[in-house]
N, C-alpha and C positions, 0 to 999 in steps of 0.2 A: 441928262439925259436919262429915256424911256424907260418904258421894263424893257422891250424886246430887248431894247440895246442891252442895258441892267440883263438882264437873265447871260444874254451869249459872252458876252465874258463871264460872265462865271463857268457859266458849261463852261466855255476852250481855258479857261486855269484851271479846272474841278478833274479835263479830262485829258488832258496838256497836248492841247493842239492849236494853230494858228488862228487858225480861218475851222468858223461855223456859222454854221444856218441854224431858223426852220428843217430842210430836210434831213441836218443830220442824224445820223441811224447810234441807237445810242446800243451794243449786244455787250453782251459776257467781255469783252474784250478791254473797254473801255468804262463799261458799269460796271463796275466790282463794286461792294460792301463797300469796301474803305471813298469810293466817289461819289455814294447816293450819300452817302454821314456828311465829307465833302460838302453838298451839295446842298445841302436841307440845312447844315451851320449857314451860312454864309444866305441865301435866302430867304433862313429867318430874318439876319440882320437885317436883309438891303428892304426886303419888303415887306417889315413888320408883319411874316403871318406864321404861320405852324403845320408846316407837312410829313404825314405821313411815313415813315418807311418802302410801307407796304403801297402805298402809293407813290410815289417815286418810283418805287424797282422796279415795277410795274412796267412805266414808261419804256417806248422804242424808238422814239425818236426825239428830240429838242421841240416837235410842235407842241406835240405831248402834255413838255414839260411844262412849254404855254399855257398851256390852256390848265393849269395848275394855281398859277398863281396867277 
């Protein structure tokens, strides 16, 4: 599985939706502090990197998350 596909899988799981694309918007309804912490944990494990809560919390779309990884 490539990085983009894995990212989409993680985000879909975290925000509890079936379909996620790079264009999927992240807002206060689906991108709260619990979602951010969960995403960071999954991304750290899957991509072997360390993301800051500040940078992850500032994103507005899945495409912006992709740019972080």
